[in-house]
N, C-alpha and C positions, 0 to 999 in steps of 0.2 A: 901437466893437465890436471884440471880440477875434478879429481876422482875420489870417491869414498866408498866404503862397503855398501852404501845404499844403492849405488849404481849397479852393483852385482846383484843385489836382492831383487831389484825391480826391472833389471834388464834395460837401463837407460844410459845415455851417454854422459849426462851431467846430473848432479844431485839438485835439480831445480824442479820444483813442484808448482803447478798452477793451482791456486786456490779454487775451491768449489764455491760458486756464487749463484744462488738461485736466481732464475730468470736471465742469467748472463752467461754462465759456463755451459755452453752448448757443444754439439759435435764439431763445429766449425773452429771454435776456439781451442777445444781439447786436442783435437787432431793437429792443429798447427803448432802447438806447444810441443807435442810428441814428435812431430817431424823436425822440430828445432833442436832436439836432443833431450828435452826434459820430459816430464810426465804430466800430460794433459788430463783434466778430470772433468767429467760431465756431472753437473749437479742436478740431482733428481728433485730435490726440494719437495714440494707438496704435489708435484705432477702425477697424473694418473700413469699406471704401469705402461699403458699403450704409448704414451708420449715418451717415456723413458726409453722403451724398446726402439722406437723410431730413431732416437738420438744415437743409441748404441750401434744400430745397423748402419747409420750414416758414418759414424767414426771409423767402423770397420772397413768401409769403402774408401775412406779418405786417408787412412794411414795403416801401415803394416806394423807400426811400432807399438809398444805397450801404452795403454791408456787406463784411466780409472773411472769409477762412478762413485760419487758421494751419496750416501744414503742418510737421511735425516730420520733418526729412529722415532720421532714422534709424529711422522707423516701418516696420513690416513691409509696409505696402501704399502706400508713398510714391508710386511711379509711377502706381498706379491713381487715387490721389487727385489727382495733378497732371493727369492725363487728364480727370478728372471736373470739376474747377474750370474747366478750359479749355472743356470741352464745354458747361457750364452758364453759361459767361461771367460767373463771379463777378468783381465789380468790382475787388477788391483781395485780394492774398495777401500774407501775412506769413509768414516762414520762420524756423525755429530748429533748433539741433542739427545744423549742417552748412552746406555751401556749395551754394546753389541754382543755381550757374552752368550746370550741364548742363541745366537746364529753363528757363533765361532766355528763349531764343528762343521756345520753346513758349508761355511766358506772354505774350510780346510780340505774337505772332501772334493770340492770343486777345484782345488789347486790355486785358490785366489789368495793373493797377499793382502793383509788386513792392516790398515793404519788409522786407528781411531784418533780423533781430535781430543786432546786432553787439556784442562785448565788448571790442574792441580797435581802435585806429587802423589797424593794418595790414589787418585784415579789412574795415574801413570803406572804405579806399581801393580795395581789390580789388573790393568790391561796386559801388562807384560806376563803375568801369571796365567792369564786366559789364553795366551798364545799369540798376541799381536806381534807382527813382524817388524813394525816400526811405530813411532809415535809422533803425531804433529802437535807440537806444543804452541798454543796460540796465546799471545799476550793482549793486554788491554789496548794496544796501539792499532789493533786491526780494524778493518771496516766490518760492518754487520754486527752480528751478536757477539758480545764481549764479556769476559770475565772481569775480575778486579785486579789481577796481578800483571805486571809488566813482563814483556818478553825478556828484557835484560836480566831481570831478577829470577825469573821462572826457570829459564833454560838451564843454567848450571846446577840448579837444585835437583831437576829431574835427571840430568845427565848423571849426577852423582848417585841417583837412586835406583837406575835401571841399567840393564846391560845391552838392551836392543838399541838400534839407531834412534836418535832424536832429530826431528825436523823442526827448525825454528820458523815460526809464522807470526806476523804482526809487526809492523814498523820497518819492513825490508823492501827497498825499491831499487837498490844499486849494488855495485861491488863492495862498497864500503860497509853496508849493512849486513851483506852476506859474509864478508870477512869477519866482522865482529861475531856474528852467530857461530862461525867455525871455531873462533877463538874461545868461545864459551863452551865448546864440546859438541855442537850440533854436527850431524853428518849430512845435512841437507837443509835447504830453505824453501819456504813456500810463499809465493807472491800472489796477491789478488788484484789489488788496486793498479799496480803496474800493467797488468795484462788487460785490464779494461780498456786502456789507451794503446790498444794494438790494432793493426789494420784488419785482423780476422775477427775481432770482437764485434758481435752484431748488435750492440745496444745502440740507441739513437745518438746521433752526433752531439746533441745537447748534453747528454750525460757526459760524454767524454770531454766536452769544453768545460763543463762544471769542475771536473778534476783538474784540468789544465789551468784554470783560473784560480784554483784554490791556493791559499797561502797557509802558513803554519797553524793558525788558530781557527781555521774555518770548518774544522769538524766538531761535532758535539755529540754528546750521548743522551739519548732520550729513552723512555720506556722502563725507567727504574722501577716504577710502580707495578709492572707486570712480573718482575722477577727475571726478565730476559732483556736487559738493556741493549741498545743498538747504536752503533756509531755511524753517523751519516754527515754529509756536508750541509751546514746550516742554510736554511731557506725559510720561506713563510710558513711552510708546514711545521718545521721544527720549532719555530718561535711560538706558534699557536699551542703546539703539544707541550712545550716546556711551561708556558703559562698555565695550562690546564692542570699540569702536574702540581704547580705551586698552589693552585686553588683546590686541590684535594680530589682530583679526578680519580675514579676508581679504575681497576685494571680492565674491567669489561668495557668501560667507556673509552679508555685509551685504545684498546684493540679495535673498537668499532671505528674510531676515527682514523686509525692507521691501516685498515683493511684495504688491500689493493694498492698501497702507496708505492711499493717497490715496482710493481708492473707499470705503474704510471710513469715512473722515472725512466725505466728502461725503454718505454715508448717515446720519451722526449719531454715529459712534463717535469722539469727540474724546479719549478716553483711549489707545487703541491704534491710532488712525488718524493719517495724516500730514496735519496741519492747516496746510497751506502758507499763509503770509501774510508780508508785507513788515515791515520795521522800523517803518513808519508805523502799524501796527495800534493803537498806543497813542493815535493821533490820531482813530481812528474810533469814534464814540460814538452813532450813530444808524443806523436802517434806513429808508431813503427811496426813493421812485421815482427811476429813472435820470435821468429829465428834470430833477427837482429838484436832484439831485447836480450835473449838468452846469451848470445855471444858476447854482447857488451858486458853483461854481469859476470860471465866466466873470465873474460879477459881483465876486467877491472879488479875482480877479487884476487886473481893470481898476482896482479901488479901491486896490489895493497899488501898482500902477504909477504911478497918479496921485499918490498920497501919498508915494511913496518920497523925493522930494526934500526935501519939507517935514519929514518925520520923521527921516530919516537925517542930513541935513545942517544941521539947525537947531542954533543954538548956545543 
């Protein structure tokens, strides 16, 4: 069985976490992943606290298993959302776009497990000292906002630097990727792009088709001028943005051009929408129920681990 200490910490069957994707990761998707044995996560994004509360209530009705909420610490209603998840006793919180240190005691008093997303060894060590229960280490291969270090290089460095469990994120879509992450010392894996192409994901079918059609070089990174680069599938919008960046566009001008682009993609505009997806989009070629996706990853990971010695070291 694919079990690690992360399963005991979170109360889940398999160490498979669903990535938090704004406008994508709702109660429907999160509950389906949790019901499938992993940990589903609702993405609060920049949504108002009332909308987040509605999604949490839906998830509670749809699953009796643990699920999480991702809080973007730069969002307008962060403090209200922190109060909400503590009041509603959400089992797990993941955080991004900032340091959750000021809220850590509040989370702990509410009995919430906290897993910050970290892009560096320094931040990982700081989060461990502040009381994080586990760390989500996300590499450059991921979809959406990305750092500069790759998953393959970053995971073992952070594993060596901390004692709490590390969850590998970015560039993982199947059992081979999961097995590689475990070999590097990770205790769990997080998948985002793969779960977009699930039956329970509520994005427009055009978004899913864009991922299914994607090949190895079809994702690009835009927005470096803003200091918060984003990986998306190439389309007319990205080509215009990249040209504008070459022409010396300011961060403010870029933000104005990109405002609302993710929402447009989620609703089906894959030409001028921001179709966020990771570099592994080229590996995704089916739309299936979350439970089947998780079970396939678990089965294939176990198979790879069992066969690795025979296949890799045979002469």
